[in-house]
C-alpha positions as CSV (number, residue, x, y, z in Angstrom):
1,M,18.6,100.5,-27.2
2,P,15.3,101.9,-28.6
3,A,14.0,105.2,-27.2
4,K,11.0,107.4,-27.0
5,K,11.6,111.1,-27.5
6,S,10.6,113.9,-25.2
7,A,7.4,114.0,-23.3
8,S,5.7,110.8,-24.4
9,R,3.5,109.2,-21.8
10,K,3.3,105.6,-20.5
11,S,0.1,103.6,-20.7
12,T,1.0,101.5,-17.6
13,P,2.4,103.3,-14.5
14,K,5.3,101.7,-12.7
15,L,5.7,102.0,-8.9
16,R,9.1,100.3,-8.4
17,A,7.5,97.3,-10.0
18,V,4.4,96.5,-8.0
19,P,2.8,94.1,-10.5
20,G,0.6,91.5,-8.7
21,R,-1.3,89.9,-5.9
22,A,-3.6,86.9,-5.6
23,K,-6.5,85.9,-3.5
24,S,-7.9,84.7,-0.1
25,S,-6.0,83.2,2.8
26,S,-4.7,79.8,3.9
27,P,-1.8,78.9,6.2
28,V,1.0,76.6,5.5
29,A,0.3,74.7,8.7
30,G,-1.4,71.4,8.1
31,A,0.0,71.2,4.6
32,P,0.3,67.9,2.8
33,E,3.8,66.6,2.2
34,P,4.9,67.4,-1.4
35,A,7.4,64.8,-2.4
36,T,9.2,66.6,-5.3
37,V,10.6,70.0,-6.1
38,A,7.7,70.7,-8.6
39,Q,5.1,69.6,-6.1
40,L,6.4,71.9,-3.4
41,I,6.6,74.8,-5.8
42,S,3.0,74.2,-6.8
43,F,1.9,73.9,-3.2
44,A,3.7,77.2,-2.3
45,A,2.3,79.1,-5.2
46,E,-1.2,78.0,-4.2
47,R,-0.6,79.2,-0.7
48,F,0.8,82.5,-1.9
49,A,-2.3,83.0,-4.1
50,H,-4.6,82.4,-1.2
51,A,-2.7,84.7,1.0
52,E,-3.0,87.7,-1.4
53,L,0.7,88.4,-1.5
54,W,2.1,91.2,-3.6
55,F,5.0,90.5,-6.0
56,G,7.5,92.7,-7.7
57,H,10.8,92.3,-5.9
58,G,12.5,90.3,-8.7
59,T,9.4,88.2,-9.5
60,D,6.0,89.1,-10.7
61,N,4.0,86.0,-9.9
62,A,3.4,83.4,-7.3
63,V,5.0,80.5,-9.2
64,D,8.4,82.3,-9.7
65,E,8.4,83.5,-6.1
66,A,7.7,80.0,-4.9
67,A,10.4,78.5,-7.1
68,E,13.0,80.9,-5.8
69,L,12.3,79.9,-2.2
70,V,12.2,76.2,-2.9
71,F,15.4,76.2,-5.0
72,F,17.2,78.2,-2.3
73,A,16.1,75.9,0.5
74,A,17.0,72.8,-1.6
75,G,20.4,74.3,-2.7
76,L,19.5,74.0,-6.3
77,R,20.4,76.3,-9.3
78,H,17.7,77.8,-11.4
79,D,19.6,76.9,-14.6
80,E,19.0,73.2,-13.8
81,A,15.3,73.6,-13.2
82,E,14.1,71.2,-15.9
83,E,16.4,68.5,-14.6
84,V,15.3,68.8,-10.9
85,Y,11.6,69.4,-11.0
86,G,10.9,65.7,-10.4
87,Q,13.6,65.3,-7.9
88,P,12.5,64.1,-4.4
89,L,13.1,66.5,-1.6
90,K,14.9,65.4,1.6
91,A,13.2,66.1,4.9
92,A,15.6,68.9,5.8
93,Q,15.1,70.6,2.4
94,R,11.3,70.4,2.8
95,T,11.4,71.7,6.3
96,K,13.6,74.7,5.4
97,A,11.4,75.5,2.3
98,L,8.2,75.4,4.3
99,G,9.7,77.7,6.9
100,L,10.5,80.2,4.3
101,I,7.1,79.9,2.7
102,E,5.4,80.4,6.0
103,R,7.5,83.5,6.7
104,R,6.8,84.9,3.3
105,I,3.1,84.7,4.1
106,R,3.0,85.6,7.7
107,E,5.5,88.5,7.6
108,R,4.8,89.8,4.1
109,V,8.6,90.1,3.6
110,P,10.1,90.1,0.1
111,A,11.6,86.7,-0.8
112,A,15.0,88.3,-1.3
113,Y,15.2,89.3,2.4
114,L,14.6,85.7,3.3
115,T,17.2,84.3,1.0
116,H,19.6,87.3,1.1
117,R,20.2,87.1,-2.6
118,M,19.0,88.8,-5.8
119,W,20.2,88.7,-9.4
120,F,20.9,91.9,-11.3
121,A,22.5,92.2,-14.8
122,G,23.4,88.5,-14.6
123,H,25.2,88.7,-11.2
124,E,24.1,87.6,-7.8
125,F,24.1,90.2,-5.0
126,Y,23.7,90.0,-1.2
127,V,20.6,91.9,0.0
128,D,18.9,92.5,3.3
129,D,16.4,95.0,4.7
130,R,19.0,97.8,4.8
131,V,18.7,98.2,1.1
132,L,16.0,98.0,-1.6
133,V,15.7,94.7,-3.5
134,P,17.5,95.2,-6.9
135,R,15.0,95.3,-9.7
136,S,15.8,98.3,-12.0
137,P,15.5,98.0,-15.8
138,I,18.8,99.9,-15.8
139,A,20.4,96.4,-15.7
140,E,19.6,96.1,-19.4
141,L,21.4,99.3,-20.2
142,I,24.5,98.1,-18.3
143,Q,24.5,94.8,-20.2
144,A,24.3,96.8,-23.4
145,R,27.3,98.8,-22.2
146,F,25.2,102.0,-22.5
147,R,25.2,101.7,-26.3
148,P,24.2,103.5,-28.5
149,W,24.2,106.5,-26.1
150,I,28.0,106.5,-25.5
151,D,31.1,104.9,-26.9
152,P,31.9,102.1,-24.4
153,G,35.6,102.6,-25.2
154,K,35.4,106.1,-23.8
155,V,33.9,105.1,-20.4
156,R,36.6,105.3,-17.7
157,R,34.6,106.8,-14.8
158,I,31.1,105.9,-13.7
159,L,29.0,107.3,-10.8
160,D,26.0,105.5,-9.2
161,I,23.9,107.8,-7.0
162,G,21.8,106.1,-4.4
163,T,23.7,102.9,-4.8
164,G,22.0,100.8,-2.1
165,S,23.2,97.3,-2.5
166,G,25.8,98.5,-5.0
167,C,24.3,96.4,-7.8
168,I,24.3,99.2,-10.5
169,A,27.9,100.3,-9.6
170,I,29.3,96.8,-9.4
171,A,27.5,95.5,-12.5
172,S,28.9,98.5,-14.3
173,A,32.4,97.8,-13.1
174,L,32.1,94.2,-14.2
175,E,30.9,95.3,-17.7
176,F,33.6,98.0,-18.0
177,P,36.8,96.4,-16.6
178,K,38.9,99.5,-17.3
179,A,36.5,101.8,-15.5
180,K,36.6,103.3,-12.0
181,V,33.3,103.4,-10.3
182,D,32.0,105.5,-7.4
183,A,29.1,104.0,-5.5
184,A,27.5,106.9,-3.5
185,D,24.8,106.7,-0.9
186,L,23.8,108.8,2.2
187,S,22.9,105.8,4.3
188,P,25.7,104.2,6.3
189,D,23.6,101.0,6.6
190,A,23.2,100.8,2.8
191,L,27.0,101.4,2.3
192,A,27.8,98.5,4.6
193,V,25.8,96.2,2.1
194,T,27.6,97.9,-0.8
195,R,31.0,97.1,0.6
196,K,29.9,93.5,1.3
197,N,29.0,93.2,-2.4
198,I,32.2,94.9,-3.6
199,E,34.2,92.3,-1.7
200,R,32.0,89.5,-2.9
201,H,32.7,90.5,-6.5
202,A,36.4,91.3,-5.9
203,V,36.2,94.8,-7.4
204,Q,37.7,96.7,-4.4
205,E,40.4,98.1,-6.7
206,R,37.9,99.8,-9.0
207,V,34.7,100.4,-7.0
208,R,34.7,102.9,-4.2
209,A,31.8,103.2,-1.7
210,V,31.3,106.9,-0.9
211,K,29.0,108.5,1.7
212,S,27.5,111.4,-0.2
213,D,24.2,113.3,-0.3
214,V,23.9,113.3,-4.1
215,F,27.1,115.2,-5.2
216,D,28.0,116.8,-1.9
217,A,31.1,114.7,-1.3
218,L,32.1,114.5,-5.0
219,Q,32.6,118.2,-5.8
220,D,35.8,117.8,-7.8
221,E,34.8,114.6,-9.6
222,R,34.0,114.2,-13.3
223,Y,32.4,111.1,-14.9
224,D,31.6,109.7,-18.3
225,V,28.4,108.1,-17.1
226,I,26.2,109.2,-14.1
227,V,23.4,106.7,-13.4
228,S,20.9,106.7,-10.6
229,N,17.9,104.8,-9.3
230,P,17.0,107.4,-6.6
231,P,14.0,107.5,-4.3
232,Y,11.0,108.6,-6.4
233,V,7.9,107.7,-4.5
234,G,5.7,110.6,-3.4
235,D,3.9,111.1,-0.1
236,E,0.5,109.7,-1.2
237,E,2.0,106.7,-3.0
238,L,4.2,105.9,0.0
239,A,1.2,105.8,2.3
240,G,-0.6,103.3,0.1
241,L,2.3,100.9,-0.6
242,P,1.6,97.2,-0.1
243,E,3.2,95.7,3.0
244,E,6.0,94.0,1.1
245,Y,7.2,97.4,-0.1
246,R,6.9,98.9,3.4
247,R,9.5,96.3,4.5
248,E,12.1,98.2,2.4
249,P,13.9,101.2,3.8
250,A,11.7,104.3,3.4
251,M,14.9,106.3,2.7
252,G,15.4,104.3,-0.5
253,L,11.8,104.9,-1.7
254,H,10.5,108.3,-0.5
255,G,11.4,111.2,-2.7
256,G,9.4,114.0,-1.1
257,R,5.9,115.3,-1.7
258,D,5.8,114.5,-5.4
259,G,8.7,112.0,-5.3
260,L,11.1,114.2,-7.3
261,D,13.1,116.1,-4.7
262,I,16.4,114.1,-5.3
263,V,15.7,113.8,-9.0
264,H,15.6,117.6,-9.4
265,R,18.9,117.9,-7.5
266,I,20.6,115.4,-9.8
267,I,19.4,117.1,-12.9
268,D,20.4,120.5,-11.6
269,Q,23.9,119.5,-10.6
270,A,24.9,116.7,-13.0
271,A,26.4,118.8,-15.8
272,A,29.1,120.0,-13.5
273,H,30.2,116.4,-12.9
274,L,30.0,115.1,-16.5
275,Q,32.7,114.9,-19.1
276,P,31.9,116.8,-22.3
277,H,30.7,113.5,-23.9
278,G,29.0,112.3,-20.7
279,I,25.5,111.1,-20.2
280,L,23.0,111.1,-17.3
281,I,20.6,108.1,-16.8
282,V,18.0,108.3,-14.1
283,E,15.0,106.0,-13.2
284,V,11.9,107.9,-12.0
285,G,9.3,105.1,-12.5
286,N,5.7,106.3,-12.5
287,T,6.7,109.9,-11.7
288,E,7.7,110.3,-15.3
289,D,4.6,112.4,-16.1
290,V,5.1,114.6,-13.1
291,L,8.7,115.2,-14.1
292,V,7.8,116.1,-17.7
293,D,5.2,118.5,-16.5
294,A,7.7,120.1,-14.1
295,R,10.3,120.5,-16.8
296,P,8.4,120.8,-20.1
297,R,11.5,122.2,-22.0
298,M,13.9,119.5,-20.9
299,P,14.6,117.2,-23.9
300,F,14.3,113.9,-22.0
301,T,14.9,110.7,-24.0
302,W,12.7,108.1,-22.4
303,L,14.2,104.6,-22.8
304,E,12.4,101.4,-23.7
305,F,13.4,98.0,-22.5
306,E,13.1,94.6,-24.2
307,R,12.7,92.9,-20.8
308,G,10.1,95.3,-19.5
309,G,10.1,98.3,-17.2
310,G,10.3,102.0,-18.0
311,G,10.4,105.4,-16.5
312,V,14.1,105.8,-17.2
313,F,15.4,109.0,-18.9
314,L,18.7,109.9,-20.5
315,L,20.2,113.4,-21.0
316,T,23.5,114.3,-22.4
317,R,25.8,116.9,-20.8
318,E,25.2,119.2,-23.7
319,Q,21.4,119.0,-23.2
320,L,21.8,119.7,-19.5
321,V,24.1,122.7,-20.1
322,A,21.7,124.1,-22.7
323,K,18.7,124.0,-20.3
324,S,20.5,125.1,-17.1
């Protein structure tokens, strides 16, 4: 996994992936009757463009968003896309898809809250409006088994702070079948979704959902890897978020005045909960510059990702101890 060293800056800011919107407004009502999967996707994408929707909850454009809703409504798999684009739609499939398309436009709700599914690190997770929609680039680190930053063979305990849906914790457990994982969150509602996904992926023996305010309920625990995608949106940014993002729980987004309240707590306390060879990985998105300015002597390693995304730093326990 390539990295940028120390206080280098990003040219493109990232606000929990808020990439795109399109233009004007036109309802689904009175729509023609697309006969095939491809035609309905095209129709929906055009409606999304006219409705000026924002994307960034797993997709970054109108076509991909439309495809997810149509495939879900028709009971189709994305890996069979080329084979089914020309497939005629049954009346019930079309009706269901149009209903989802209309809700996406009218309610400005992320598609994942309509389908109750999102993929992360190659696995499907249940989601609803009690948790953020999974979209962190940390998925790429998990699939790389945190190499080259730690020897995967030494990873026996992992902590995910602010677990939400549990996607980071569960994907880590699936990638490290010998590891025990703690999935920590302060929200009881979020932990209910975490537990649902733990059961769905049959990792109850190795993944524990823990109600904890950062490390408060984990005082005697030590980990090889601590990973977190905490709230990191500041006051000003929170007030200006597109409606799709305001559908998500504010508790999962808002990180205080400058967005870094919880991030600073994690940095200050992580060393006491890491094994000597342990690493800390935290996503801070577009607050990277604010964090670097606040801690100019902290030797952050800013990670780069082949599949896009950024604002994720890595620190070793040794570095944390040296700067404490």
